C-alpha positions as CSV (number, residue, x, y, z in Angstrom):
1,X,-20.4,2.3,-17.6
2,X,-22.0,0.9,-20.7
3,X,-20.1,-1.8,-22.6
4,X,-19.2,-0.9,-25.8
5,X,-18.8,-4.1,-28.4
6,X,-16.2,-6.3,-28.5
7,X,-13.6,-5.4,-31.3
8,X,-11.6,-7.5,-33.5
9,X,-8.9,-9.0,-31.5
10,X,-10.8,-9.5,-28.3
11,X,-11.1,-12.9,-27.0
12,X,-14.1,-14.6,-26.9
13,X,-14.0,-16.4,-23.8
14,X,-12.1,-16.2,-20.7
15,X,-11.6,-19.4,-18.2
16,X,-15.3,-19.8,-17.7
17,X,-16.5,-16.2,-18.9
18,X,-18.0,-15.5,-22.4
19,X,-17.3,-11.9,-23.2
20,X,-19.9,-9.4,-24.0
21,X,-18.6,-6.3,-24.2
22,X,-15.9,-4.1,-23.1
23,X,-15.9,-1.7,-20.2
24,X,-12.7,-0.1,-20.5
25,X,-9.0,-0.1,-21.0
26,X,-5.9,1.4,-19.5
27,X,-2.2,1.3,-20.0
28,X,-1.8,-2.3,-18.7
29,X,-4.6,-4.2,-19.4
30,X,-8.3,-4.3,-21.2
31,X,-11.6,-4.9,-18.6
32,X,-14.8,-6.8,-20.4
33,X,-18.1,-7.7,-19.2
34,X,-18.4,-11.4,-19.0
35,X,-21.3,-14.0,-18.3
36,X,-20.5,-17.6,-16.8
37,X,-22.5,-20.4,-17.8
38,X,-24.5,-19.7,-14.3
39,X,-25.9,-16.2,-15.5
40,X,-23.7,-14.5,-13.0
41,X,-22.1,-11.2,-14.6
42,X,-18.4,-10.1,-13.8
43,X,-15.9,-7.6,-14.7
44,X,-12.7,-9.4,-16.3
45,X,-9.3,-7.8,-16.8
46,X,-7.0,-9.0,-18.9
47,X,-3.3,-8.2,-19.2
48,X,-2.6,-6.4,-22.6
49,X,-0.9,-8.8,-24.8
50,X,2.6,-6.9,-25.6
51,X,3.2,-6.7,-22.2
52,X,2.1,-10.1,-21.5
53,X,6.1,-10.8,-21.8
54,X,7.0,-8.4,-19.6
55,X,7.7,-10.3,-16.1
56,X,7.4,-7.4,-13.6
57,X,4.2,-6.0,-15.2
58,X,2.7,-9.7,-15.1
59,X,3.5,-10.4,-11.6
60,X,2.0,-7.1,-10.9
61,X,-1.0,-7.6,-12.6
62,X,-1.3,-11.2,-10.6
63,X,-0.5,-10.1,-7.3
64,X,-3.6,-7.5,-7.7
65,X,-5.5,-10.3,-7.7
66,X,-3.5,-11.8,-4.6
67,X,-4.1,-8.8,-3.0
68,X,-8.0,-8.2,-3.6
69,X,-8.9,-11.6,-2.0
70,X,-6.9,-10.9,0.9
71,X,-9.2,-8.5,1.8
72,X,-12.4,-9.6,3.5
73,X,-15.0,-6.9,3.5
74,X,-18.4,-6.3,2.4
75,X,-17.5,-2.5,1.0
76,X,-15.0,-3.9,-1.7
77,X,-15.5,-5.7,-5.3
78,X,-15.2,-9.8,-4.7
79,X,-12.4,-11.5,-6.9
80,X,-13.9,-14.2,-8.3
81,X,-11.6,-15.8,-10.4
82,X,-8.2,-15.8,-11.6
83,X,-6.0,-17.7,-13.8
84,X,-2.2,-16.9,-15.2
85,X,-1.6,-19.7,-17.4
86,X,-0.9,-19.3,-21.1
87,X,1.1,-16.4,-20.8
88,X,-1.9,-13.9,-20.6
89,X,-3.0,-13.6,-17.1
90,X,-6.6,-12.2,-16.4
91,X,-8.8,-11.3,-13.2
92,X,-12.4,-11.8,-12.8
93,X,-14.3,-9.5,-10.3
94,X,-17.6,-9.0,-9.1
95,X,-19.8,-6.6,-11.6
96,X,-21.5,-3.9,-9.9
97,X,-24.5,-2.5,-11.2
98,X,-23.8,1.7,-10.7
99,X,-22.3,4.8,-11.5
100,X,-18.7,5.8,-10.2
101,X,-19.0,8.6,-7.5
102,X,-17.2,10.8,-10.2
103,X,-20.2,10.1,-12.6
104,X,-22.9,10.4,-10.2
105,X,-21.0,13.8,-8.8
106,X,-21.0,15.4,-12.5
107,X,-24.5,13.9,-13.4
108,X,-26.4,14.8,-10.2
109,X,-24.3,17.4,-8.2
110,X,-22.9,17.3,-4.9
111,X,-24.2,15.1,-2.3
112,X,-26.2,16.6,0.6
113,X,-25.1,16.3,4.3
114,X,-26.7,13.2,5.4
115,X,-25.5,11.4,2.1
116,X,-21.6,12.5,2.6
117,X,-21.8,11.1,6.3
118,X,-23.2,7.8,5.1
119,X,-20.4,7.6,2.2
120,X,-17.9,8.7,4.6
121,X,-18.7,6.0,7.5
122,X,-18.8,3.9,5.1
123,X,-15.5,3.7,3.2
124,X,-13.9,4.8,6.4
125,X,-15.2,0.9,7.5
126,X,-13.9,-0.8,4.5
127,X,-10.8,1.0,4.5
128,X,-10.4,-0.2,8.0
129,X,-11.0,-3.8,6.4
130,X,-8.3,-3.1,4.2
131,X,-5.7,-2.0,7.0
132,X,-6.5,-4.5,9.1
133,X,-5.9,-7.1,6.6
134,X,-1.9,-5.4,6.2
135,X,-2.5,-3.5,2.9
136,X,-3.0,0.0,2.0
137,X,-5.0,0.9,-1.1
138,X,-3.0,3.8,-2.3
139,X,-5.1,5.0,-4.9
140,X,-8.5,6.0,-3.4
141,X,-10.3,8.3,-5.8
142,X,-14.2,8.9,-7.0
143,X,-13.3,7.1,-10.4
144,X,-12.2,4.1,-8.0
145,X,-15.9,4.0,-5.7
146,X,-19.1,2.6,-7.3
147,X,-22.4,3.3,-5.7
148,X,-24.7,0.4,-5.8
149,X,-28.0,-0.2,-4.1
150,X,-26.4,-1.3,-1.3
151,X,-23.8,1.3,-0.7
152,X,-20.3,2.4,-1.8
153,X,-17.7,-0.2,-3.1
154,X,-14.0,0.2,-3.6
155,X,-12.5,-0.9,-6.8
156,X,-9.2,-1.7,-8.0
157,X,-6.2,-3.0,-6.1
158,X,-4.1,-2.5,-9.0
159,X,-1.2,-0.8,-6.8
160,X,-2.5,-1.4,-3.5
161,X,0.7,-3.1,-1.7
162,X,1.5,-4.2,1.9
163,X,2.1,-1.7,4.4
164,X,5.7,-2.1,4.6
165,X,5.8,-2.3,0.7
166,X,8.1,-0.4,-1.7
167,X,6.3,1.8,-4.8
168,X,5.6,-0.1,-7.8
169,X,6.0,2.8,-9.9
170,X,8.9,3.5,-12.0
171,X,10.9,6.7,-12.6
172,X,8.8,9.0,-14.8
173,X,5.5,7.6,-13.9
174,X,2.8,9.5,-11.9
175,X,2.2,7.0,-8.7
176,X,-1.5,8.3,-7.8
177,X,-3.9,10.1,-9.4
178,X,-3.3,14.0,-8.8
179,X,-4.8,15.6,-6.1
180,X,-6.3,12.7,-4.2
181,X,-2.7,11.0,-3.4
182,X,-1.2,12.1,-0.1
183,X,1.8,14.6,0.3
184,X,3.9,11.7,1.4
185,X,2.9,9.8,-2.0
186,X,3.5,12.6,-3.9
187,X,6.7,13.2,-2.3
188,X,8.0,9.4,-3.0
189,X,8.2,8.7,0.8
190,X,6.8,5.9,2.8
191,X,3.4,5.3,2.4
192,X,1.0,4.0,4.8
193,X,-2.8,3.9,5.9
194,X,-2.5,7.4,6.6
195,X,-2.1,8.3,3.5
196,X,-5.6,6.6,2.5
197,X,-7.4,8.7,5.3
198,X,-5.9,11.4,2.9
199,X,-7.2,10.4,-0.3
200,X,-10.4,9.6,1.4
201,X,-10.6,13.6,2.7
202,X,-10.2,14.5,-0.6
203,X,-13.1,12.0,-2.0
204,X,-15.4,13.5,0.8
205,X,-14.5,17.1,-0.5
206,X,-15.4,16.2,-4.0
207,X,-18.6,14.2,-3.3
208,X,-19.9,17.3,-0.6
209,X,-18.6,20.1,-3.2
210,X,-18.5,18.8,-6.4
211,X,-14.8,20.3,-6.9
212,X,-11.5,18.9,-6.0
213,X,-10.1,20.1,-2.5
214,X,-6.5,20.6,-4.5
215,X,-6.7,21.6,-8.6
216,X,-4.3,23.5,-10.7
217,X,-3.5,24.5,-14.4
218,X,-1.3,21.1,-14.9
219,X,-0.5,18.0,-13.0
220,X,3.1,19.7,-11.5
221,X,0.7,22.6,-10.1
222,X,-1.9,20.2,-8.2
223,X,0.7,18.0,-6.7
224,X,2.5,21.3,-5.5
225,X,-1.1,22.5,-4.0
226,X,-1.3,18.5,-2.3
227,X,2.2,19.1,-0.7
228,X,2.0,23.1,-0.1
229,X,-1.1,24.3,0.0
230,X,-4.5,24.5,1.9
231,X,-7.6,22.8,0.7
232,X,-10.3,24.4,-1.1
233,X,-13.2,23.0,1.2
234,X,-15.1,26.7,0.5
235,X,-18.2,24.7,-1.0
236,X,-18.5,21.8,1.7
237,X,-21.2,22.5,4.2
238,X,-19.9,23.8,7.1
239,X,-20.6,20.7,9.4
240,X,-18.8,18.7,7.1
241,X,-15.2,20.8,6.8
242,X,-14.7,20.7,10.2
243,X,-14.7,16.8,10.2
244,X,-13.0,16.4,6.7
245,X,-10.5,19.0,7.6
246,X,-8.3,16.8,9.3
247,X,-8.3,14.1,7.2
248,X,-6.3,16.4,4.8
249,X,-3.9,17.2,7.6
250,X,-0.1,17.4,5.7
251,X,1.4,15.7,8.7
252,X,0.1,11.9,8.7
253,X,0.6,12.1,12.5
254,X,-2.2,14.4,12.6
255,X,-4.5,12.1,10.7
256,X,-7.8,10.4,12.5
257,X,-7.8,6.6,12.1
258,X,-10.7,5.1,9.9
259,X,-12.6,3.8,12.7
260,X,-12.8,7.5,14.5
261,X,-13.6,9.0,10.9
262,X,-16.5,6.4,10.9
263,X,-17.7,7.4,14.1
264,X,-17.2,11.3,13.6
265,X,-19.2,11.0,10.4
266,X,-21.9,8.6,11.8
267,X,-25.1,9.4,9.9
268,X,-28.8,9.9,10.7
269,X,-31.4,7.0,10.3
270,X,-32.0,6.2,7.0
271,X,-29.2,8.2,5.8
272,X,-27.6,4.8,4.5
273,X,-30.3,4.4,1.9
274,X,-29.5,8.2,0.1
275,X,-28.3,6.1,-3.0
276,X,-31.8,4.3,-3.0
277,X,-34.1,7.4,-3.7
278,X,-33.8,9.7,-6.1
279,X,-32.0,10.4,-9.4
280,X,-29.1,8.3,-8.6
281,X,-31.1,5.4,-7.2
282,X,-33.2,5.5,-10.7
283,X,-29.5,5.3,-12.6
284,X,-28.6,2.9,-10.1
285,X,-31.8,0.5,-11.0
286,X,-31.5,1.1,-14.7
287,X,-27.8,-0.2,-14.6
288,X,-29.5,-3.4,-12.4
289,X,-32.0,-4.0,-15.1
290,X,-29.6,-4.0,-17.8
291,X,-26.9,-6.1,-16.4
292,X,-30.0,-8.7,-15.4
293,X,-30.5,-8.3,-18.9
294,X,-26.8,-9.0,-19.9
295,X,-26.9,-12.3,-17.7
296,X,-29.9,-13.7,-18.8
297,X,-29.4,-16.9,-21.1
298,X,-29.4,-16.3,-24.8
299,X,-30.6,-18.5,-27.5
300,X,-27.7,-18.5,-29.2
301,X,-25.3,-18.8,-26.5
302,X,-22.4,-21.2,-26.8
303,X,-23.6,-24.3,-24.3
304,X,-20.0,-25.0,-23.7
305,X,-17.9,-24.1,-21.5
306,X,-15.0,-22.9,-24.4
307,X,-15.9,-21.6,-27.7
308,X,-15.7,-23.7,-30.5
309,X,-12.3,-23.6,-32.7
310,X,-13.6,-22.5,-35.7
311,X,-16.0,-19.8,-34.1
312,X,-12.8,-18.6,-32.2
313,X,-10.8,-18.4,-35.4
314,X,-13.2,-17.1,-37.5
315,X,-13.8,-14.4,-35.5
316,X,-10.2,-13.4,-34.5
317,X,-8.2,-13.9,-37.5
318,X,-8.1,-10.0,-37.9
319,X,-7.0,-10.4,-34.5
320,X,-3.7,-12.2,-33.6
321,X,-1.5,-9.7,-35.5
322,X,-2.9,-7.4,-33.1
323,X,-2.1,-9.9,-30.4
324,X,1.5,-10.5,-31.5
325,X,2.2,-12.8,-34.7
326,X,4.5,-15.2,-33.2
327,X,4.0,-14.6,-29.7
328,X,1.9,-17.3,-28.9
329,X,-0.5,-14.8,-27.3
330,X,-3.3,-15.4,-29.5
331,X,-3.5,-19.1,-29.3
332,X,-3.3,-19.9,-25.6
333,X,-7.2,-20.2,-25.3
334,X,-6.9,-22.9,-27.8
335,X,-4.2,-25.0,-25.9
336,X,-4.4,-24.9,-22.4
337,X,-5.2,-27.9,-20.1
338,X,-8.5,-27.5,-18.9
339,X,-8.4,-27.2,-14.9
340,X,-10.3,-29.4,-12.7
341,X,-12.0,-26.1,-11.5
342,X,-12.4,-24.3,-14.9
343,X,-16.7,-24.6,-14.7
344,X,-16.8,-23.8,-10.6
345,X,-19.2,-20.7,-11.0
346,X,-18.2,-17.5,-9.1
347,X,-19.4,-17.2,-5.4
348,X,-22.9,-15.6,-5.4
349,X,-23.9,-12.5,-3.5
350,X,-24.5,-12.8,0.3
351,X,-28.2,-12.2,0.5
352,X,-28.5,-9.8,3.2
353,X,-31.3,-10.1,6.2
354,X,-33.4,-6.8,7.0
355,X,-32.2,-5.7,10.4
356,X,-34.8,-5.8,13.3
357,X,-35.9,-2.6,14.7
358,X,-34.8,-1.7,18.2
359,X,-37.7,0.8,18.4
360,X,-40.6,-1.7,17.4
361,X,-39.4,-3.9,19.4
362,X,-40.3,-5.3,23.0
363,X,-37.9,-4.3,25.5
364,X,-36.0,-7.4,26.8
365,X,-37.6,-9.6,24.5
366,X,-36.2,-11.8,21.5
367,X,-37.4,-10.8,17.9
368,X,-38.9,-13.3,15.9
369,X,-36.7,-16.0,14.4
370,X,-36.7,-15.4,10.8
371,X,-36.8,-19.2,9.8
372,X,-36.2,-22.3,12.5
373,X,-35.8,-23.9,14.9
374,X,-35.3,-26.8,12.2
375,X,-34.6,-30.5,13.8
376,X,-31.9,-31.2,11.0
377,X,-28.5,-30.9,13.0
378,X,-26.4,-33.4,14.9
379,X,-26.4,-32.4,18.6
380,X,-23.2,-30.9,19.5
381,X,-22.2,-31.4,16.1
382,X,-19.5,-29.5,13.9
383,X,-19.9,-25.8,13.9
384,X,-22.4,-24.7,11.1
385,X,-20.4,-22.6,8.3
386,X,-22.0,-19.8,6.3
387,X,-21.0,-19.5,2.5
388,X,-22.7,-16.9,0.9
389,X,-26.8,-18.0,0.4
390,X,-26.3,-21.5,2.1
391,X,-25.7,-22.3,5.6
392,X,-23.5,-25.9,5.7
393,X,-24.0,-28.2,9.0
394,X,-23.8,-31.8,10.0
395,X,-27.0,-33.3,8.7
396,X,-28.6,-35.4,11.7
397,X,-28.8,-38.4,8.8
398,X,-25.0,-37.9,8.2
399,X,-23.3,-36.2,5.4
400,X,-23.4,-32.3,4.6
401,X,-26.2,-30.3,4.4
402,X,-27.0,-27.1,3.1
403,X,-29.8,-24.9,3.9
404,X,-30.5,-21.7,2.3
405,X,-29.8,-18.4,4.7
406,X,-33.1,-16.7,3.6
407,X,-35.6,-19.4,4.5
408,X,-33.8,-22.6,6.0
409,X,-35.0,-24.7,3.0
410,X,-32.6,-27.6,1.9
411,X,-30.4,-27.1,-0.8
412,X,-28.4,-29.9,-1.2
413,X,-26.8,-32.8,0.3
414,X,-23.4,-35.0,0.4
415,X,-24.4,-37.8,2.7
416,X,-21.0,-39.8,2.0
417,X,-19.1,-37.1,3.8
418,X,-17.7,-37.5,7.4
419,X,-18.7,-34.0,8.7
420,X,-17.3,-34.6,12.2
421,X,-14.1,-34.8,10.2
422,X,-14.2,-30.7,9.3
423,X,-15.6,-29.1,6.3
424,X,-14.4,-25.9,5.4
425,X,-15.1,-23.2,2.3
426,X,-12.7,-22.3,-0.3
427,X,-12.8,-18.6,-1.5
428,X,-16.9,-19.1,-0.8
429,X,-17.0,-21.1,-4.2
430,X,-16.1,-24.3,-2.7
431,X,-17.2,-26.7,-0.1
432,X,-14.4,-29.3,1.1
433,X,-14.6,-32.3,3.4
434,X,-13.7,-36.1,3.6
435,X,-15.4,-39.1,3.0
436,X,-15.1,-42.3,5.2
437,X,-12.4,-43.7,3.2
438,X,-10.7,-40.2,3.5
439,X,-10.9,-39.3,0.0
440,X,-11.0,-35.3,-0.2
441,X,-14.2,-34.1,-2.1
442,X,-15.4,-30.8,-3.3
443,X,-18.6,-29.4,-4.2
444,X,-20.2,-26.2,-5.7
445,X,-21.1,-24.3,-2.7
446,X,-24.4,-22.7,-3.5
447,X,-25.4,-25.8,-5.5
448,X,-23.9,-28.8,-4.3
449,X,-22.6,-29.9,-7.6
450,X,-19.3,-32.3,-7.3
451,X,-16.5,-30.5,-8.8
452,X,-13.5,-32.6,-8.2
453,X,-11.8,-35.7,-5.7
454,X,-8.7,-36.3,-4.4
455,X,-6.5,-38.8,-2.4
456,X,-7.4,-41.2,0.0
457,X,-5.7,-40.7,3.1
458,X,-7.3,-37.6,4.8
459,X,-8.0,-37.7,8.7
460,X,-8.7,-34.0,9.5
461,X,-9.6,-31.2,7.4
462,X,-8.4,-28.2,9.3
463,X,-8.7,-24.9,7.3
464,X,-8.6,-23.4,4.0
465,X,-8.1,-20.0,2.9
466,X,-8.7,-18.4,-0.8
467,X,-6.5,-21.0,-2.4
468,X,-5.5,-24.0,-0.5
469,X,-6.9,-26.8,1.8
470,X,-5.3,-28.0,4.7
471,X,-5.8,-31.5,6.1
472,X,-3.7,-33.9,8.5
473,X,-3.4,-37.4,7.0
474,X,-4.1,-40.4,8.4
475,X,0.0,-41.2,9.3
476,X,-0.2,-37.4,10.8
477,X,1.1,-35.7,8.5
478,X,-0.2,-31.6,7.8
479,X,-0.4,-31.1,4.1
480,X,-1.8,-28.6,2.1
481,X,-3.7,-28.9,-1.5
482,X,-4.4,-26.3,-3.9
483,X,-8.1,-26.7,-4.3
484,X,-7.5,-25.1,-8.1
485,X,-5.1,-27.7,-9.4
486,X,-5.3,-30.4,-6.9
487,X,-1.4,-30.2,-6.5
488,X,0.1,-30.7,-3.0
489,X,1.6,-27.6,-2.2
490,X,3.8,-29.5,0.6
491,X,3.4,-31.8,3.1
492,X,5.1,-32.2,6.5
493,X,4.9,-34.0,9.6
494,X,1.8,-33.2,11.9
495,X,2.8,-30.3,14.7
496,X,0.8,-31.7,17.4
497,X,0.6,-35.6,18.3
498,X,-2.9,-37.0,18.1
499,X,-5.2,-36.9,20.9
500,X,-8.4,-38.8,21.9
501,X,-9.7,-35.5,23.0
502,X,-10.2,-34.9,18.9
503,X,-8.5,-32.9,16.1
504,X,-6.2,-30.1,15.9
505,X,-7.9,-26.6,15.5
506,X,-6.9,-24.1,13.0
507,X,-7.3,-20.7,11.3
508,X,-6.1,-19.3,7.9
509,X,-5.3,-15.6,6.9
510,X,-2.6,-13.6,5.9
511,X,-0.3,-16.3,4.4
512,X,-0.3,-17.8,7.6
513,X,-1.7,-21.2,9.2
514,X,-2.5,-20.9,12.9
515,X,-2.8,-24.6,14.4
516,X,-3.7,-25.1,18.2
517,X,-3.0,-28.7,19.1
518,X,-4.7,-30.4,21.6
519,X,-1.1,-30.6,23.5
520,X,-1.6,-27.1,24.1
521,X,0.9,-26.0,21.8
522,X,0.3,-23.3,18.3
523,X,2.3,-23.6,15.8
524,X,2.0,-20.5,12.9
525,X,3.1,-22.2,9.3
526,X,4.0,-20.3,6.4
527,X,1.5,-21.0,3.8
528,X,3.4,-21.0,0.9
529,X,6.4,-23.5,2.4
530,X,4.8,-25.4,5.5
531,X,7.6,-24.0,8.0
532,X,7.1,-23.0,10.9
533,X,7.1,-19.1,11.7
534,X,6.8,-18.9,15.2
535,X,5.2,-21.0,18.1
536,X,3.4,-20.8,21.2
537,X,3.2,-23.5,24.2
538,X,0.9,-24.0,27.1
539,X,-1.9,-22.6,25.6
540,X,-4.7,-24.6,26.5
541,X,-6.0,-28.3,25.3
542,X,-9.4,-28.0,24.6
543,X,-9.7,-26.9,21.4
544,X,-10.4,-23.3,21.0
545,X,-10.1,-22.2,17.5
546,X,-7.4,-19.7,16.7
547,X,-9.6,-15.9,15.2
548,X,-7.3,-14.1,13.0
549,X,-8.3,-10.4,12.3
550,X,-5.9,-8.5,10.0
551,X,-2.4,-9.5,11.1
552,X,-3.6,-10.3,14.5
553,X,-4.4,-13.7,15.9
554,X,-6.2,-14.1,18.7
555,X,-5.9,-17.4,21.0
556,X,-8.2,-19.0,23.8
557,X,-7.2,-20.9,26.7
558,X,-5.1,-20.5,30.0
559,X,-4.8,-16.9,28.9
560,X,-6.3,-14.8,26.2
561,X,-3.3,-13.4,24.0
562,X,-3.0,-11.4,20.9
563,X,0.3,-11.7,19.0
564,X,1.5,-10.6,15.2
565,X,0.1,-13.0,12.9
566,X,3.1,-12.5,10.7
567,X,6.5,-12.9,13.1
568,X,4.9,-14.0,16.6
569,X,5.3,-10.7,18.3
570,X,3.5,-10.3,21.5
571,X,0.8,-7.3,22.1
572,X,-1.0,-8.0,25.0
573,X,-2.4,-11.2,26.9
574,X,-4.6,-11.9,29.9
575,X,-4.9,-14.7,32.2
576,X,-8.4,-16.4,32.9
577,X,-10.2,-15.9,36.1
578,X,-11.9,-19.1,35.6
579,X,-10.8,-20.3,39.0
580,X,-12.9,-23.6,38.7
581,X,-10.9,-24.7,35.8
582,X,-7.8,-22.8,34.9
583,X,-7.2,-25.1,31.7
584,X,-10.3,-24.2,30.3
585,X,-9.4,-21.0,30.6
586,X,-11.1,-18.5,28.0
587,X,-13.3,-19.4,25.2
588,X,-12.8,-19.2,21.2
589,X,-12.6,-15.6,20.7
590,X,-14.6,-13.7,18.4
591,X,-12.9,-10.3,16.4
592,X,-15.0,-7.4,16.0
593,X,-12.9,-4.8,14.0
594,X,-10.3,-3.5,16.6
595,X,-12.0,-5.4,19.5
596,X,-12.1,-8.9,20.1
597,X,-14.8,-10.7,22.4
598,X,-14.4,-13.9,24.5
599,X,-16.1,-15.5,27.7
600,X,-13.8,-16.6,30.7
601,X,-16.0,-18.6,33.3
602,X,-18.9,-17.0,33.8
603,X,-17.9,-13.5,32.2
604,X,-18.0,-12.3,28.8
605,X,-16.1,-9.0,28.1
606,X,-15.0,-7.1,25.0
607,X,-11.0,-5.8,24.7
608,X,-9.8,-3.2,22.7
609,X,-7.0,-4.6,20.5
610,X,-4.8,-1.6,20.4
611,X,-3.4,-1.4,23.6
612,X,0.2,-2.5,23.7
613,X,0.8,-3.3,27.0
614,X,0.4,-6.7,28.6
615,X,-2.9,-6.1,29.5
616,X,-5.9,-5.0,27.3
617,X,-8.2,-2.3,28.0
618,X,-11.7,-3.8,28.8
619,X,-14.5,-2.3,26.9
620,X,-17.2,-3.8,29.0
621,X,-17.8,-6.9,30.9
622,X,-21.2,-8.7,31.4
623,X,-21.6,-11.0,34.4
624,X,-23.4,-14.3,32.6
625,X,-23.9,-17.0,35.1
626,X,-23.6,-17.3,39.0
627,X,-21.9,-21.1,37.5
628,X,-18.5,-21.2,36.4
629,X,-17.7,-23.4,33.2
630,X,-16.0,-26.4,34.4
631,X,-16.1,-28.5,31.4
632,X,-16.8,-29.0,27.6
633,X,-15.5,-26.7,25.0
634,X,-15.9,-22.5,25.3
635,X,-18.4,-21.7,22.7
636,X,-17.3,-18.6,20.9
637,X,-19.4,-15.7,21.0
638,X,-21.0,-14.2,17.5
639,X,-20.8,-10.4,16.7
640,X,-23.3,-9.1,14.0
641,X,-24.5,-5.5,13.4
642,X,-25.2,-3.9,16.5
643,X,-25.1,-7.1,18.5
644,X,-22.9,-9.1,20.4
645,X,-24.1,-13.1,21.6
646,X,-22.6,-14.6,24.7
647,X,-23.5,-18.3,25.4
648,X,-24.2,-18.5,29.0
649,X,-21.4,-21.0,30.7
650,X,-23.8,-23.6,31.8
651,X,-25.6,-23.6,28.0
652,X,-28.9,-22.6,29.8
653,X,-29.2,-19.3,27.3
654,X,-27.5,-16.8,25.3
655,X,-27.3,-13.0,26.0
656,X,-27.7,-10.5,23.3
657,X,-25.9,-7.1,24.2
658,X,-25.3,-4.0,22.2
659,X,-22.0,-4.1,20.5
660,X,-20.5,-0.7,21.8
661,X,-22.0,-0.3,25.2
662,X,-22.6,-3.9,26.3
663,X,-26.1,-2.6,27.4
664,X,-28.5,-6.0,27.4
665,X,-31.0,-5.7,25.1
666,X,-32.4,-9.5,25.5
667,X,-32.2,-12.9,26.6
668,X,-32.7,-16.0,23.6
669,X,-33.4,-19.5,25.0
670,X,-33.7,-22.6,22.7
671,X,-35.9,-25.5,24.1
672,X,-33.2,-28.1,23.8
673,X,-30.2,-29.8,25.6
674,X,-27.1,-29.0,25.3
675,X,-24.2,-25.8,24.8
676,X,-25.2,-23.2,22.0
677,X,-22.9,-23.1,19.1
678,X,-23.4,-19.2,17.3
679,X,-21.9,-18.0,14.0
680,X,-22.9,-15.3,12.0
681,X,-23.2,-13.8,8.8
682,X,-25.1,-10.8,6.5
683,X,-27.3,-9.8,9.6
684,X,-28.0,-13.0,10.6
685,X,-26.7,-15.2,13.8
686,X,-27.3,-18.7,13.1
687,X,-28.2,-20.4,16.6
688,X,-27.6,-24.2,17.3
689,X,-28.7,-26.2,20.0
690,X,-29.4,-30.1,20.5
691,X,-29.9,-30.8,17.3
692,X,-32.0,-27.8,16.3
693,X,-31.1,-24.6,14.6
694,X,-32.6,-21.3,13.8
695,X,-31.4,-17.6,12.1
696,X,-32.4,-14.9,14.0
697,X,-32.0,-11.4,12.9
698,X,-29.9,-8.6,14.4
699,X,-30.3,-4.9,15.2
700,X,-28.8,-2.5,13.1
701,X,-26.8,0.9,14.5
């Protein structure tokens, strides 16, 4: 998509973004390409001025940012920022340098079989992530899929809805792109995750054949074919036809789930690089080069974060009438109060490490570390925190230390932060912690630049989501602080008493804050109001951290338990077999898509989370040690790539297994003392032990 020049009436700046051109426009808004002060480009969508005062449309527009933020998947375009003050909301999303699938097929023809398989597998995994967040995309089509050098990405959550949500359209509007919406969408019936599966089938048919599976002379004819006609797969290669066909079943009950689709379409080795070679790859490279030129600083760039009043008025004088005289829509950039986070740059992309080669590795031997071990952390300190291109650790010399994820080099320090009180990431853009006086402080994640500080009574920083930081005050109250406005959203008494064993553990997601107190009580709080939604008692006092996956929360302790995040419905539980210490029980669990991995005494296991009975299905179990874990806080496993990393209960080693089969790959030993701590991100597993930390590569499928 080539940007067009700005026209009279177009703004020069939205928040931290200087607008450089127009990418496109639709019925609700206009999309610009913008650049912030760090040179990062973004696609910035702004609501049309004539619609800004329509409350329903404005809410729908704002909700798009909230919906997209809820999806934590590498297969979607990340939301970088959004503001709604002043009457015209805007959303900034990651600018993807690549053609849409629609553009690519029209320019270069249908994809070959390996490329379609790779496309299907990646899109199916992304749909699974979207559905795990409790959402339905509702408008998956070739124009909403961008092909980048790292693979396909799904964009545009404009009409995405919670699974139980109603349609956003009004009478007379077409709810979905003709030929790609499922029959139930066309008929105005309930839309669920399987509706996206139908759309995926239509997308894959187009990618493989170059023409739509359902077509007609006009919209009504196309929609009739979707509901009543058979899909035209005559130009789809036979080996793909039998895979795509089930996705296009008229009855939603007969469509396969995304994980099954990803498994069925599993591409041959190297197929994932289909968009990294040939004419399509050259096209992507040209666009990436153009984007880098666009992001390069110019001598004429305005140094301040907002355009000068004179320049703004001169450039947009003719545009005020277009924006609507007397409505105030043309002046909000000049009059709005500056947010304390107005100059915070977007989250940088997480640089992915290359996969280690299982074929070239010596059987049973651990691959060479990407970097480390480095003696820079506190033994038995706080768990490291990956935030895009940096790894935040509790520094041996005090405070926070940010290491580059690519080479382990120091990026920045925050020496005054009391790291043992907890530190969190907000939207991968801010790192927030508290200093020794209880002052909450925020830093730019990538650079460490201080952003704001507030309060003076923070005792423990528990968790964060894309908007709020959740903390416990010195007088044992639970507080939610908006990280973008610094306002206290709500405050209430803490849900569990203070404990000499340490602070409560918590996780946030899906509009819920899950707090596992050291008294064994788990309280789940509505993040909008601070009210308790549901609770569980007797779940262990050893500091297991809740793990959230979509609308499911997993709890370690005497029982490994899976419950519905939103309303607490019981899914399944499994009693501990750690007879040496039943109260210690299960470790902090780790979510692996539709599965969960946890350690119980001397066994590490992977369970299916699809079970609806009281005892989950065990995919595999690994005997870790002849000793049983009797003391300490059970360490969470790590899951990355095709590997699962299980720390032995006595802290002697880490067993690394194949994720899907449980086959043992190798055993890792770090020559230090104490328990292992494991976190993972972007094809790396970070291993900390006894004050040292290293980054390890992982194997691909």
